[in-house]
N, C-alpha and C positions, 0 to 999 in steps of 0.2 A: 614480446607481441612488437610486430610493426605500427605506425602511429597509423592514426586514422587518415583516409584524407580526405578535403577538406576543400569544398568548391569552393571558386573566386567571389561567387556570388554568394556563399552564406553570411546566414548574418553572425557578427562579432560579438561575441559573447567575453563579458568576465570572466577568466577563468584564474584569477589568485584569489581561490579560494582553497581549503583543508580540504583536498578530494580525497587525501589518505584517510583521514581523521573522522571524514561523515562517510564511509567505506567503511571501515574496520567498527566502528559505533552501529551501522546499522547490521551490518554483519553478526555482531555482538548481540545486537535483539535478535536478529532472526533465531540464531542458535539458540537460545535458552527459552522463545513460541514454543514450546513443543503441543504439539494438540491429543491428547491420546482419540480417533476417529472412530465414532457411532453408528459409520452411517450405515442407514440397510439399503440389502442389497435391492437395487431395484433395476430398472430397462432404460438402458443410455446415459444420462447425464449423470443421474442417481445411483449407476451399477457401482460395484465398490472399488477404490482404486485398486490396481493391481501392481503396478509399478515398485512400490513400497516396500511389502510384503516381506520381501528378507529383511530387511533393514533392522537393525536394533536402534529404538529411539530409543531407549536409555541409554544413550550416550549423549542423546541431548542435552546442553544444561540448561539444571533449573534459576530458578532465577536469588534463591539463595544465596546462593555457590555463584552469582556473574561476581563479574569482576566491577573494582571500585568506576572503573567509565560508564559501565553501566548504569548504575546505580546513583550517581552524578548527574548524569544526563536526565534521567527519570527527577531529581529532585527539580531538574532546574522545569523541565516540560509543567511537570504539575502546580510550579509553582504559578510561571506564565501566560499558563491556558486558562487567560480568562474568558468570560461576557466580553466584556470592552473589546478585549482581541480580536477575538472572533468574529464583531463585526466590522472591526476593521479591516483585519485579512481577508471579508466577503466584500466589502465598497471596494478595495483597493482592486480585487479579482475585475470586478465588472468594470472597472472605468479604464482599461487600455490593455492591447493587445501584448504580450512579452516578445510574442518572437513568431513568427512565421518556417515552419519549414514539414517536411515529409514526416508521418512514422519514424521511417527508416533513418532519414536526418537526426532523428531525435534520439536514435537510440544510439546513434555512433555520437551526438554531443555528449548524452551522458555519460559513454565511454570514454571519449576524451576525457572526460574529469578522473576517473581513475586511472586514464593510461599516463596522466601529469604529476601523480604520485607515484606510484609504486606497484607495476604492475604484476609481480611478480609474488608480493602476500596477500591475496586474496583474489578470484576470482574478478574480472572485471563486469561491470550491468551485464551488457551485451550478451557475455554468458550466460548467465543468470537467468536472462531473459528467455534465452535460447529454451536452455536445460528446464525450464518449469513447463513452457512450449510442444519439447520435443514429449517429454514425460505423457503429457496428454494426449499425443498425437498415436504414442505407442498404446497408449489405451484406447483409442478407440475411440474418443468423446469429439461431440459434435467440433464443427471447423470456427464456430465463433468463438467455442470454450479454449481451442487451441491460441486464434487470434489474443485473448484474454489475458493469458497466461503467459503470452508475446510483451504486451504492453502494459501490464497491473502494475510496475514499477517504475514507469516513465514521468511519474511525475514527482520526483524526487528530481528533476529539471529546477522544480520550483528552488532550489538551492541555489541558482545562479542569481535568481531573479531581483523576488521580494523577501527570500528570506533572513528573517533577524538572528540565524546560530541556525544547531542541528536539530535543535527540541522541536519548533514549529515544520520538519522535513519528515523523521522516521518517526517510530518508535509507538506504541500502541495508541490506540484513540477511543475516545469516553465523551459522551457527552455532556458539553456546560449549558448553565441554568438549568440545571436541575442539582438531587443530593449527588455528592460523590461518593459511590458506592464502596465497599468495604469491599467487594472482589475487582476492583482493578488494581492492576499490580504497586505491589508496594502499600497497600488499604489506604484508609481515609487519614492517616494521620500524615501520609506523606504530602499533603492539600492544607497543611494547616500556614503557611505562610501566602498561600492563594486567596487574594483580596475577597475572593466570592468564597474562602471555608467563614460557613454561619452567618452566612447570607441570611439575612428574616424570608427573603426568597427565593433567592439564588440555589440555597444547601436543603430547600426544603425535598422530601420526596418526588414530586413531581414538577417543583419549582417553577417555569413560565410555563409548563405543556399541560397536559391534562391526560388522562387514563385513555388508551387506544390511538392517541393521536396520529401516530404513525413515523415512521423514521425517517421520511422525507421531508418532517413537520421539525425537526431536530437536528440542534448543531452541534456539529464533533470536532472533536477538536481541529483545528487546521494544520492537513498537514501532506504529503504529499498521493495521500486516498483521494481527502477531498478535494484535491485543488483537479487531479486527474478525472476525477468523477462531473469535476465540473463542463471540463474540456471536453469531455468524449458525448458526453450527452446530448449533446445538440448537434452534433459534427460527426457524427456514424449514427450506420444504420443497427449499433447491436441492440441485442434483447435485454429485456432488463433482468433478467438470470447475470448477464457480464456485467452492469452497471453496479449489481449488485457486489458479488466479487472482488469489484476494484471499489467501491467506499468503503465496503465492512471487513477486507480481508486484514485489518490491524484492530480491528474492532473487538479484541482478545474479552475486555468484559461479557461481552453481549453472546459473539456465538459458541465460547467455551467454558465461560463461567455461568452463566444463567441470570445475568444480570440485567435492566432493566427492560425483560419481558414485557414487562404493563404499560409500556409507548406502544407497542408492535399493534398495529393493524392486522387486517383478514389477508392483505399483500405481503408482509413483512416475512409473517410465517412460513410461505411456499417461499422466499426470499432467501431466508434460514437456509431452507435445505441447500439452495445451493452455492448457500458461501461457506458452506461444511463439506459442501462435493468437493471447490477447490481446493481447501486450506492444504491435503498434503502435497499438492504439486510445486506449493510456494514451498514451503519449509523443507519436506525431505528430498528435494530435487540438484540438490546443491552439491551433494554426495557424488552424482553421475556424472559418466565422462563429460569434458568437456566438449563443446560440440562446434562443429565450424560457420562460423556465421557468414563466410562464401560459399559454401555450398549448399549453405539452408537458402540463402536470399534469395533467388527466384519462387521457392516455394511460398515464400510468406508473404513477397510484397505481391504475388498474387493476389493471396488472403487479404492484405490490408486492401486492397482496392476495390473487394467483393463487398468491405463494410463501411468503407471512405469515399463515397463518392468523391468530396473534394477532395484530393492530393495532398495538397496544401493547405494543412493548421496551425487554426490562429489559437496559439498558445500565451 
């Protein structure tokens, strides 16, 4: 793969991070995040996905068979994702702008991370984003959903900025500030070294929240989903369904295993359907043909401009 061209005016980043390790870990996590779709056939957004019907989903790896890298990752994540850390991460997010660049420049930046390691080991991020978007496009889903597929993993740019490792960038997400549910991957026991485990408030069923409070009022473990959600919600005209797809696409205990539904309000119940409709395009598009970024760029640049009034985004 040819190196990504970078404008002389583009922001300078610290790229001396282990990009290959991040991408291999992210891919390994994706490979075991198998969702058995139960989407009811409806019109438009909720019409059943077509692109993945011929795919053998049993070949996706299960967590019990996951490699040590994935298991060690979750051990670290479940130990370090505390209430204190999440409050600190959100405060740092609001305290500064890390970079200013367009959506496409952000995609190329994330792609540069992959190219600097070893592009032959896996698909680059820009290719995965285009695969997701193109699968949604082929199924005739709304234009805003195509764009959501294109940008849904751009929060991995966090790895260049405030991340302390990989544990606060990728992986399944879950609430902090209330009890760690057994349906989180590897169960409650995997949190035993977390300082909030057995906390008299944080580790109770509702913790600092209340039944039906709504997920907008819940802190989800900080990572690329939560980061991008906060970046996009005030800088785009994307609908609530798109924001939910971005924020919750890694919240598997909720949308796959049925945990934390007691915290939902009526709005969350509608967003739940949207996240379920999006999920197959994230999981199962990686086996599709590799798209050509240059051929597809004009179409997606127009799509980006349609939903991002300010072309330069504050990251």
